[in-house]
C-alpha positions, 0 to 999 in steps of 0.5 A, spaced: 086 334 551 091 327 553 097 326 550 100 320 546 102 318 554 097 319 557 092 315 552 098 309 552 097 309 559 089 308 559 090 303 554 095 299 558 092 301 566 084 302 564 085 309 567 089 315 567 089 322 572 090 328 568 092 334 573 088 340 574 083 340 569 079 343 573 080 350 576 079 352 584 073 356 582 069 351 580 071 346 585 070 352 590 063 352 588 062 345 587 063 343 594 059 350 597 053 345 594 055 339 597 056 343 604 049 345 602 046 338 601 049 335 607 046 340 611 039 339 608 041 330 608 046 329 613 049 322 614 048 319 620 052 322 626 056 315 628 057 314 620 064 313 617 066 310 611 063 311 603 057 316 603 053 317 596 049 322 593 046 320 586 043 325 583 039 325 576 037 331 572 036 337 573 043 337 576 046 343 579 049 347 575 055 347 581 056 340 579 055 340 571 060 345 571 065 341 573 064 337 567 061 342 562 064 349 564 072 346 564 076 343 559 074 336 563 069 334 557 074 336 552 080 331 555 075 325 556 072 326 549 080 326 546 079 319 548 074 317 543 074 323 537 071 324 533 065 321 537 062 325 542 059 323 549 051 324 551 049 330 555 050 326 562 043 325 565 046 324 572 051 325 577 054 322 584 057 325 589 062 320 593 064 322 600 069 317 604 068 320 611 074 319 616 075 315 620 075 308 617 080 302 616 079 299 610 082 295 604 077 293 598 078 285 598 076 285 591 073 289 585 066 291 582 064 293 575 058 298 575 051 297 573 049 290 574 046 290 581 040 292 579 040 292 571 036 297 567 029 296 566 030 293 560 034 287 563 040 290 559 047 291 564 048 298 565 054 299 561 057 306 559 063 308 556 067 312 561 067 313 569 069 321 569 071 323 576 074 330 579 077 330 585 074 336 590 079 335 595 086 332 595 088 325 596 096 325 594 097 319 600 094 312 601 088 312 606 086 319 604 079 315 602 082 314 595 078 309 590 083 303 589 083 300 581 086 293 578 090 296 572 089 292 566 083 288 568 079 292 563 082 287 558 082 281 562 075 282 563 074 283 556 077 277 554 073 273 559 067 276 556 070 275 548 071 267 550 064 266 554 059 272 551 057 279 553 051 277 556 054 274 561 056 280 564 050 280 568 053 274 571 058 277 573 057 280 579 061 284 583 066 282 577 068 277 572 072 272 575 079 273 571 086 274 574 086 280 577 094 285 578 095 288 585 090 293 586 093 301 587 089 308 590 088 312 585 092 319 588 091 326 586 089 332 588 084 337 587 081 339 580 085 332 577 080 328 573 080 321 573 078 317 567 076 310 568 074 305 563 067 302 564 070 295 565 076 297 569 076 294 576 074 298 582 073 299 589 074 304 595 079 304 600 079 307 607 081 314 609 085 315 616 086 322 614 083 328 617 079 330 611 073 327 608 074 325 600 069 328 596 069 326 589 064 327 584 063 321 578 059 322 572 058 316 567 058 318 560 056 314 554 059 315 548 053 317 542 050 310 540 053 306 546 046 302 547 046 299 541 054 296 540 054 295 548 055 288 546 061 289 542 064 294 547 065 289 552 068 285 548 073 289 544 076 294 550 078 300 545 072 300 541 070 306 542 077 309 543 079 311 536 085 315 538 087 310 544 088 305 538 092 309 534 097 311 539 101 305 539 
């Protein structure tokens, strides 16, 4: 469960990192699963930087256990209580292979390229990322975020209408704060608002960065997505009440 300070941090910055949420045994099992996938479907030998595996149901149990077999889901749902998340039907294995010197030039928002077959943007409620490797310093394959960008983007979509989101690739044209790298250790849980601007940073460490992401939708999100992208805390009652 997230405390009041963390909820206020989420409201202000659009993300929060909860420490040591997933136990070492589940981290080790997930890394073995990923190692096996890399052996079966390896990146090109000369590849450096981001490399992704997008998995759909049925998902490997060692990956779903990171979310469903640990306190991670309860921590995420503490942001939307009494709401519940739909069971995720996909997962993303996100690798960052060193050496890769890089600074992200700007953010993006997920689900716009391409939109869903229905034509709606692929919005969701919350990005949940589980660190499988330590990323305690800059340039260790970190995700970079633009704090507060979820609020600026929601204001933009209130002014111009929510359907404008589909014309905002890669990100709404809003004023942005200075970006920062997200740091943490294996077992930590990143929870990021859907509209939070983010992108991949470089990796000059000796370790391949490994994260598993789940994109979580609160029950009923599809029917109210237009309202959600205009009011960034619409689905987050405990966060609103933390002030």
